[in-house]
C-alpha positions in Angstrom: -65.4 20.8 -100.3 -65.3 24.2 -102.0 -69.0 24.6 -100.9 -67.9 24.6 -97.3 -67.2 28.3 -96.9 -67.7 28.4 -93.1 -67.6 25.9 -90.3 -71.4 26.3 -90.1 -71.7 24.6 -93.5 -69.2 21.7 -92.8 -70.4 18.1 -92.8 -71.1 16.9 -89.3 -67.8 15.0 -88.8 -65.7 17.9 -89.8 -67.9 20.4 -87.8 -67.6 18.2 -84.7 -63.9 18.0 -85.0 -63.6 21.7 -85.4 -65.8 22.3 -82.3 -63.8 19.7 -80.2 -60.5 21.4 -81.0 -62.0 24.9 -80.5 -63.2 23.9 -77.0 -59.8 22.4 -76.3 -58.0 25.5 -77.5 -60.1 27.8 -75.3 -60.1 25.6 -72.2 -56.6 24.1 -72.2 -54.4 26.1 -74.5 -55.5 29.7 -73.8 -54.9 29.6 -70.0 -51.3 28.7 -70.4 -50.4 30.4 -73.7 -49.1 33.6 -72.2 -47.0 31.8 -69.6 -45.3 29.6 -72.1 -44.7 32.5 -74.5 -43.1 34.6 -71.7 -41.0 31.8 -70.4 -40.1 30.5 -73.9 -41.1 27.0 -72.7 -42.3 24.1 -74.7 -46.0 23.2 -73.7 -45.5 19.6 -73.0 -48.8 19.3 -71.2 -50.7 20.8 -74.1 -49.0 18.5 -76.6 -49.9 15.5 -74.4 -53.5 16.7 -74.5 -53.4 17.0 -78.3 -51.9 13.5 -78.4 -54.7 12.1 -76.3 -57.2 13.6 -78.7 -55.5 11.9 -81.6 -54.6 15.1 -83.4 -51.2 13.9 -84.4 -52.7 11.0 -86.2 -55.6 12.8 -88.0 -54.6 12.2 -91.6 -53.1 8.8 -91.3 -54.8 5.4 -91.7 -55.8 3.4 -88.7 -53.4 0.6 -89.7 -50.5 2.9 -88.9 -52.0 4.1 -85.6 -53.8 7.1 -87.2 -57.4 8.4 -86.9 -58.3 7.5 -90.5 -59.1 11.1 -91.4 -57.6 13.3 -94.1 -55.5 16.4 -94.6 -58.5 18.7 -94.4 -59.3 17.5 -90.9 -55.7 18.4 -89.9 -56.2 21.9 -91.4 -59.4 22.4 -89.5 -57.6 21.5 -86.2 -54.8 23.9 -87.1 -57.2 26.8 -87.8 -58.8 26.4 -84.4 -55.5 26.2 -82.6 -54.1 29.1 -84.6 -56.9 31.4 -83.3 -55.5 31.0 -79.7 -51.8 30.1 -79.9 -49.7 29.8 -83.1 -46.9 28.1 -81.2 -49.1 25.2 -80.3 -50.5 25.1 -83.8 -47.1 25.0 -85.5 -46.0 22.2 -83.2 -48.9 20.1 -84.5 -48.4 21.2 -88.1 -44.7 20.5 -88.1 -45.1 17.2 -86.2 -47.6 15.9 -88.8 -47.0 17.5 -92.2 -43.2 17.8 -91.8 -42.3 15.1 -89.3 -44.6 12.2 -90.1 -45.9 12.9 -93.6 -42.6 12.2 -95.4 -42.5 8.7 -93.9 -46.1 8.1 -94.9 -45.7 9.5 -98.4 -42.3 8.0 -99.3 -41.4 5.4 -96.8 -41.4 1.7 -97.4 -43.6 -0.6 -95.4 -41.0 -1.4 -92.8 -40.3 2.3 -92.2 -44.0 3.1 -91.9 -44.6 0.3 -89.4 -41.6 1.4 -87.4 -42.2 5.2 -87.3 -45.8 6.1 -88.0 -47.5 4.5 -85.0 -45.1 6.4 -82.7 -45.4 9.7 -84.5 -49.2 9.5 -85.0 -49.7 8.8 -81.3 -48.1 12.1 -80.4 -45.8 10.4 -77.9 -42.9 11.3 -80.1 -42.2 14.2 -82.5 -40.5 14.1 -85.9 -38.7 17.0 -87.6 -37.9 18.0 -91.2 -34.3 18.9 -91.8 -34.2 20.9 -95.0 -33.2 24.5 -94.5 -29.5 25.4 -94.3 -27.7 28.7 -93.8 -27.2 29.1 -97.5 -30.2 27.1 -98.7 -33.6 28.3 -97.5 -35.7 29.6 -100.4 -33.0 28.0 -102.6 -33.4 24.6 -101.0 -31.6 23.0 -103.9 -28.3 24.6 -102.6 -27.9 21.8 -100.0 -24.4 21.4 -98.6 -25.0 18.6 -96.1 -23.5 15.4 -97.4 -24.2 11.7 -96.9 -21.7 9.1 -98.1 -22.0 5.3 -98.1 -19.5 3.4 -96.0 -19.9 -0.3 -95.3 -23.7 -0.3 -95.4 -24.1 2.9 -93.6 -24.7 6.6 -94.5 -22.2 9.0 -92.9 -23.9 12.4 -92.6 -22.0 15.7 -92.2 -23.4 19.2 -92.3 -25.7 21.7 -90.6 -29.4 22.6 -90.7 -31.1 25.8 -89.6 -34.5 26.8 -88.2 -35.7 23.2 -87.6 -39.0 23.0 -85.7 -39.6 20.2 -83.1 -36.0 19.2 -83.4 -34.8 19.5 -79.8 -37.7 18.5 -77.5 -37.5 15.8 -74.9 -39.9 13.7 -77.1 -38.1 14.3 -80.5 -37.3 10.9 -81.9 -36.7 11.4 -85.6 -35.2 14.0 -88.0 -35.5 13.4 -91.7 -32.6 15.1 -93.4 -31.9 16.1 -97.0 -28.3 15.5 -98.0 -26.1 15.3 -101.1 -25.6 11.6 -101.8 -23.8 12.2 -105.2 -23.0 15.0 -107.6 -26.1 17.1 -107.8 -28.1 14.3 -106.2 -30.2 15.1 -103.1 -31.7 12.3 -101.1 -33.6 12.1 -97.8 -32.4 10.0 -94.9 -34.1 9.1 -91.6 -32.0 9.9 -88.5 -33.3 8.5 -85.2 -32.8 10.7 -82.1 -30.6 10.3 -80.3 -27.8 9.2 -82.6 -24.1 9.8 -82.0 -22.8 12.8 -83.8 -26.3 14.5 -84.0 -26.7 17.7 -81.9 -29.6 20.0 -81.5 -27.7 23.2 -80.8 -29.1 25.8 -78.3 -32.6 27.1 -79.2 -33.0 30.3 -81.1 -34.2 33.5 -79.4 -37.1 34.4 -81.7 -39.4 37.3 -82.2 -42.4 35.1 -81.9 -43.5 31.5 -81.7 -41.7 31.5 -78.4 -43.4 28.3 -77.2 -42.4 26.4 -80.4 -39.2 24.4 -80.3 -36.7 25.6 -83.0 -33.0 24.7 -83.2 -30.0 24.7 -85.6 -28.7 21.1 -86.1 -25.3 19.7 -86.4 -24.4 16.4 -88.0 -20.8 15.3 -87.4 -20.1 11.8 -88.8 -23.6 10.7 -88.0 -23.8 7.0 -88.9 -27.2 5.4 -89.8 -28.0 2.2 -91.7 -28.2 2.3 -95.5 -31.9 1.2 -95.3 -32.7 4.5 -93.6 -32.8 6.1 -97.1 -36.3 7.5 -97.4 -37.8 6.9 -100.9 -35.7 6.6 -104.0 -32.1 7.8 -104.0 -31.8 11.2 -105.7 -35.5 12.0 -105.3 -35.2 13.7 -101.9 -35.5 17.2 -103.2 -38.5 16.4 -105.5 -40.2 14.5 -102.7 -39.7 17.3 -100.2 -41.1 19.8 -102.7 -44.3 17.7 -102.6 -44.3 17.8 -98.8 -43.9 21.6 -98.9 -46.8 22.0 -101.3 -49.0 20.1 -98.9 -47.5 22.0 -95.9 -48.4 25.3 -97.5 -52.1 24.4 -97.2 -51.6 23.5 -93.6 -49.7 26.8 -92.9 -52.6 28.6 -94.7 -55.1 27.0 -92.3 -53.0 28.1 -89.3 -52.7 31.6 -90.8 -56.5 31.8 -91.2 -56.9 30.8 -87.6 -54.5 33.6 -86.6 -56.4 36.1 -88.8 -59.7 35.0 -87.3 -58.4 35.1 -83.8 -57.4 38.8 -84.3 -61.0 39.5 -85.6 -62.5 37.8 -82.6 -60.4 39.6 -80.1 -61.0 42.9 -81.9 -64.8 42.5 -81.9 -64.7 41.6 -78.2 -62.6 44.6 -77.3 -64.6 47.0 -79.5 -67.7 46.1 -77.6 -66.1 46.5 -74.2 -63.9 49.5 -74.6 -65.6 52.9 -74.5 -64.3 56.3 -75.6 -66.1 59.6 -75.8 -69.2 58.1 -74.3 -69.8 55.0 -76.3 -68.2 51.7 -77.3 -65.5 52.2 -79.8 -67.1 49.6 -82.1 -69.8 52.2 -82.7 -67.3 54.4 -84.5 -67.1 53.9 -88.3 -63.3 53.9 -88.3 -63.3 50.9 -86.0 -66.2 49.0 -87.5 -64.8 49.4 -91.0 -61.4 48.2 -89.9 -62.9 45.1 -88.3 -65.1 44.5 -91.3 -62.0 44.5 -93.5 -60.3 42.1 -91.2 -63.3 39.7 -91.4 -63.2 39.9 -95.2 -59.6 39.0 -95.3 -60.1 36.0 -93.0 -63.1 34.7 -95.0 -61.3 35.1 -98.3 -58.2 33.3 -97.1 -60.3 30.5 -95.6 -62.0 29.9 -99.0 -58.5 29.8 -100.6 -57.2 27.0 -98.4 -60.5 25.1 -98.6 -60.1 25.2 -102.4 -56.5 24.0 -102.3 -57.4 21.2 -99.9 -60.3 20.0 -102.0 -58.0 19.7 -105.1 -55.4 17.9 -103.1 -57.8 15.4 -101.7 -59.4 14.9 -105.1 -55.9 13.9 -106.5 -55.8 16.9 -108.8 -53.0 19.4 -109.3 -52.9 21.9 -106.4 -49.5 23.5 -106.5 -50.8 26.9 -107.6 -53.8 26.9 -105.3 -51.6 25.9 -102.3 -49.2 28.8 -103.1 -52.2 31.2 -103.4 -53.7 30.0 -100.2 -50.3 30.3 -98.4 -49.8 33.8 -99.9 -53.2 35.4 -99.1 -53.6 33.8 -95.7 -50.2 34.7 -94.3 -50.8 38.3 -95.5 -54.2 38.2 -93.9 -52.8 37.1 -90.6 -50.1 39.8 -90.6 -52.5 42.6 -91.8 -55.1 41.5 -89.2 -52.6 41.4 -86.4 -51.5 44.9 -87.2 -55.0 46.2 -87.4 -56.0 44.4 -84.2 -53.1 45.9 -82.4 -54.1 49.4 -83.6 -57.7 48.8 -82.4 -56.5 47.8 -79.0 -54.4 51.0 -78.8 -51.8 51.0 -76.0 -53.2 47.7 -74.6 -52.4 46.1 -78.0 -48.7 46.7 -77.2 -48.8 44.8 -74.0 -47.9 41.2 -74.2 -50.6 40.0 -71.9 -53.1 40.7 -74.7 -53.5 37.9 -77.3 -53.3 40.4 -80.2 -49.7 41.4 -79.1 -48.7 37.8 -79.4 -50.3 37.5 -82.8 -48.5 40.6 -83.9 -45.1 39.0 -83.0 -46.1 35.5 -84.2 -47.6 36.3 -87.5 -44.6 37.7 -89.4 -43.0 34.3 -89.7 -46.1 33.1 -91.6 -44.9 35.2 -94.5 -41.5 33.5 -94.4 -41.7 29.9 -93.2 -42.5 27.0 -95.7 -41.8 29.3 -98.6 -41.6 33.1 -98.4 -44.1 35.4 -100.0 -41.7 35.9 -102.9 -41.4 32.2 -103.4 -45.2 31.9 -103.6 -45.1 34.6 -106.3 -42.6 32.5 -108.2 -44.6 29.3 -107.9 -47.8 31.0 -109.0 -46.2 32.6 -112.0 -44.4 29.4 -113.1 -47.7 27.5 -113.0 -49.1 30.1 -115.4 -46.3 29.5 -117.9 -44.3 32.6 -117.1 
């Protein structure tokens, strides 16, 4: 897979998938992206379209209602969506890699049969309840508790910044909680469940069409068999999920970086100043060339990480590198694209303005830039 350094070199099945999602993003997502961003409204009609295409089931086997693809296929879809609307892309990314993937990776057969067909269909969304007010980068500082009582887990605590947790189609939240002294486990909480509350949505800088809430668990009671995986392995399992998720976020970031390039090339050809298109000026063409180089390099990084993951080889360092360089590429390209657009780049009706607001979170979510430095350094024995 490391030989596939552009979509033009992808095998036919991957290339066709990328083209299909690209066409969908341009024809369905783009026309409503600004409206949903301005209104801070969740794009249910777009999500339904992605569900009809099978995007939520891309990496899951057909026996669980999936499309029988792989994680790289998901990444290609995220890249194409990220070019147009990061809110839509993160809805898919979180729904698959954070909502459904923990069940697929660590669930027992009964849990898989119960939840995966529903989540893979896109008719319902799952969420990943890890982050807390005092435990983001330090995810091990979990304070939420789950105690056993007469065959049930009683969950109490709060979570922060949880994507896809409060939509009309949210049906599952997987929660990390202390189940003993220094013991973190993960537990499936169906939605709705008494005592579970998705608090009012955040007023965010970007990703305005993505659903994000703080969550409250007050004596939430679920069956003991809702334990996901082995008791006490919740933290370790979720670290694996985050490693995979970093590749997906890298793909989304590459899409954002490339989207900024595409919009800048288009604008530089159309906008004239001092008697010629601004793309004829070296200051502009050099800036766009640098943007393209960032996007290409970041794409190669996430392709490499995905190839290692699918081959069953260690990929923690490569995933962290991909997440690091691609999120920085997205933010740098958004800044440069806004500069190229001048005053228009500061107007929200232009896609680059939305990318400028959206891209910052890519350097924070699913592991900050500083966390990626830590991961990379530790894999090098430092």
